[in-house]
C-alpha positions as CSV (number, residue, x, y, z in Angstrom):
1,M,122.4,145.6,74.0
2,K,125.0,143.4,75.4
3,H,124.4,139.7,75.6
4,L,124.8,138.0,78.9
5,T,127.6,135.5,79.0
6,F,127.4,132.0,80.4
7,P,129.3,132.8,83.6
8,S,127.0,135.9,84.2
9,I,123.9,133.8,83.8
10,L,125.2,131.1,86.0
11,F,126.1,133.7,88.7
12,L,122.7,135.3,88.5
13,F,121.0,131.9,88.7
14,L,123.0,130.9,91.8
15,F,122.4,134.3,93.4
16,I,118.6,134.0,93.0
17,F,118.6,130.4,94.1
18,H,120.7,131.1,97.2
19,F,118.3,133.8,98.5
20,S,115.1,131.9,97.7
21,C,116.4,128.9,99.7
22,K,117.1,131.2,102.7
23,K,113.6,132.6,102.5
24,E,112.2,129.1,102.4
25,K,114.2,128.1,105.5
26,L,112.8,131.1,107.4
27,N,109.2,130.3,106.4
28,S,109.7,126.7,107.5
29,K,110.5,127.8,111.1
30,V,106.8,128.5,111.9
31,E,106.2,127.3,115.4
32,T,103.8,124.5,116.1
33,P,101.0,125.3,118.6
34,I,102.8,123.4,121.4
35,S,106.3,122.2,121.2
36,V,107.3,118.9,122.6
37,Q,109.7,120.6,125.0
38,D,106.9,122.7,126.4
39,S,104.7,119.7,127.0
40,T,107.4,117.5,128.7
41,D,108.8,120.2,131.0
42,M,105.5,120.6,132.9
43,V,103.8,118.2,135.2
44,L,100.3,117.9,133.8
45,N,98.0,116.6,136.5
46,Y,95.1,118.9,137.2
47,T,92.6,118.1,139.9
48,I,89.5,119.6,141.2
49,A,90.6,121.2,144.5
50,E,87.2,121.6,146.1
51,K,85.0,118.5,146.1
52,L,81.3,118.5,146.9
53,N,80.2,117.6,150.4
54,Q,77.4,115.0,150.8
55,S,74.6,117.6,151.0
56,A,75.8,119.3,147.8
57,E,76.2,116.0,146.0
58,K,72.6,115.2,146.9
59,L,71.5,118.6,145.8
60,V,73.0,118.2,142.3
61,S,72.3,114.5,141.9
62,D,69.7,115.1,139.1
63,W,71.8,117.8,137.3
64,T,73.1,115.8,134.4
65,E,75.1,118.7,132.9
66,Y,77.0,119.2,136.1
67,K,77.9,115.6,136.2
68,D,79.1,115.6,132.6
69,V,81.5,118.5,133.2
70,D,82.7,117.0,136.5
71,R,83.4,113.7,134.7
72,F,85.1,115.4,131.8
73,L,87.5,117.3,134.1
74,E,88.2,114.2,136.2
75,N,89.0,112.1,133.1
76,N,91.1,114.7,131.3
77,G,93.2,116.1,134.2
78,S,96.3,114.2,133.1
79,N,95.9,114.8,129.3
80,T,98.7,116.6,127.4
81,N,98.2,120.2,126.3
82,E,97.8,119.0,122.8
83,Q,94.9,116.7,123.9
84,A,93.4,119.5,125.9
85,L,93.3,121.7,122.9
86,F,91.9,119.0,120.8
87,N,89.1,118.5,123.3
88,A,88.5,122.2,123.9
89,K,85.5,122.5,121.7
90,E,83.7,119.6,123.3
91,F,84.4,121.0,126.8
92,A,83.1,124.5,125.7
93,T,79.9,122.8,124.6
94,L,79.5,121.0,127.9
95,T,80.1,124.2,129.9
96,E,77.6,126.1,127.8
97,K,74.9,123.4,128.6
98,L,75.9,123.6,132.2
99,K,75.4,127.3,132.5
100,D,72.1,127.2,130.6
101,T,70.4,124.4,132.6
102,I,70.3,125.0,136.3
103,V,67.7,122.4,137.2
104,V,67.7,122.9,141.0
105,E,65.6,125.9,142.0
106,E,67.5,126.5,145.3
107,I,70.8,127.1,143.4
108,N,69.4,129.2,140.5
109,I,70.9,132.3,142.0
110,P,73.1,135.1,140.6
111,S,76.2,134.2,142.6
112,L,76.3,130.7,141.1
113,K,75.3,131.9,137.6
114,I,78.4,134.2,137.7
115,R,80.7,131.3,138.6
116,L,79.2,129.2,135.8
117,N,79.7,132.0,133.3
118,V,83.4,132.3,134.4
119,L,83.9,128.6,133.8
120,Y,82.2,128.9,130.3
121,N,84.4,131.9,129.4
122,E,87.6,130.1,130.4
123,A,86.4,127.1,128.3
124,L,85.9,129.5,125.3
125,R,89.5,130.9,125.8
126,L,90.9,127.4,125.7
127,Q,88.9,126.7,122.6
128,D,90.3,129.9,121.0
129,M,93.8,128.8,121.9
130,S,93.3,125.7,119.8
131,T,93.0,128.0,116.7
132,I,96.1,130.1,117.4
133,S,99.1,128.9,115.4
134,V,101.7,130.2,117.9
135,I,100.8,129.3,121.5
136,T,103.1,128.2,124.2
137,G,102.6,125.2,126.5
138,K,102.8,127.6,129.5
139,E,99.9,129.6,128.2
140,V,97.8,126.5,127.8
141,H,98.9,125.2,131.2
142,Q,97.8,128.4,132.8
143,E,94.4,128.4,131.1
144,R,93.8,124.8,132.1
145,Q,94.6,125.7,135.7
146,K,92.1,128.6,135.5
147,I,89.4,126.1,134.3
148,Y,90.0,123.7,137.2
149,D,90.0,126.7,139.6
150,A,86.7,128.0,138.2
151,F,85.1,124.6,138.6
152,S,86.4,124.4,142.2
153,A,84.8,127.8,142.9
154,I,81.5,126.4,141.7
155,N,81.8,123.5,144.1
156,F,82.8,125.8,146.9
157,K,79.7,127.9,146.3
158,L,77.5,124.8,146.2
159,N,79.0,123.5,149.5
160,N,78.5,126.9,151.1
161,L,74.8,127.0,149.9
162,T,74.1,123.6,151.5
163,D,76.1,124.5,154.6
164,Q,74.1,127.7,155.0
165,A,70.8,125.8,154.5
166,K,71.9,123.4,157.2
167,I,72.8,126.2,159.6
168,N,69.5,128.0,158.9
169,E,67.6,124.8,159.6
170,Q,69.5,124.3,162.9
171,L,68.8,127.9,163.9
172,K,65.1,127.5,163.1
173,Q,65.0,124.3,165.1
174,F,66.8,126.0,168.0
175,A,64.4,129.0,167.8
176,D,61.4,126.6,167.8
177,E,62.8,124.8,170.9
178,M,63.3,128.1,172.7
179,V,59.7,129.2,172.0
180,L,58.4,125.8,173.1
181,D,60.6,126.0,176.2
182,T,59.3,129.5,177.1
183,T,55.7,128.4,176.5
184,V,56.2,125.4,178.8
185,R,57.8,127.5,181.5
186,T,55.0,130.0,181.3
187,N,52.3,127.3,181.5
188,L,54.1,125.7,184.5
189,S,54.4,129.0,186.4
190,E,50.8,130.1,185.9
191,P,49.4,127.6,188.5
192,A,52.0,128.7,191.0
193,L,50.9,132.3,190.4
194,D,47.2,131.3,190.8
195,S,48.0,129.7,194.1
196,L,49.8,132.8,195.3
197,D,46.8,134.9,194.2
198,S,44.4,132.7,196.1
199,Q,46.4,133.1,199.4
């Protein structure tokens, strides 16, 4: 068996070293969850588009879980995507409590429960994104927008429910007035009919 000479050993060593360094460079290019460029290119100012009207605010005044989620969204609308991912688990917990504790009987209806479940599912998606090693800022941005849209849909439904209750009350009041008015007219015209009968 032939012995390897010094130049051959040196060449072999350099060859192995060269390719191992390239592999190391490729492995070091693993993307961070959100790059700085992704975060700075987007304007991050999320707001709740649909606010509660006075009647709806009164309706949910004792619903602590609703207020917690509302406060969380208001306070975190201008957070960076990194901060949003960091807070995703806390937000998912808040939305779970919200959907499980509807304290007002008038709004414990399927159409509102569906909207609460949509919000909870979007919160879970954001929480899942926080565990994905390669995620873009655009994807996080879109998910955060879906969360704010889902909460606005809940507010819209609450506003509609209170508006509908107000309309129903006005219709009932109008119907009661019409019945009263008809009764008064009937009572007033009966003496006139009696006087005609006597003639």
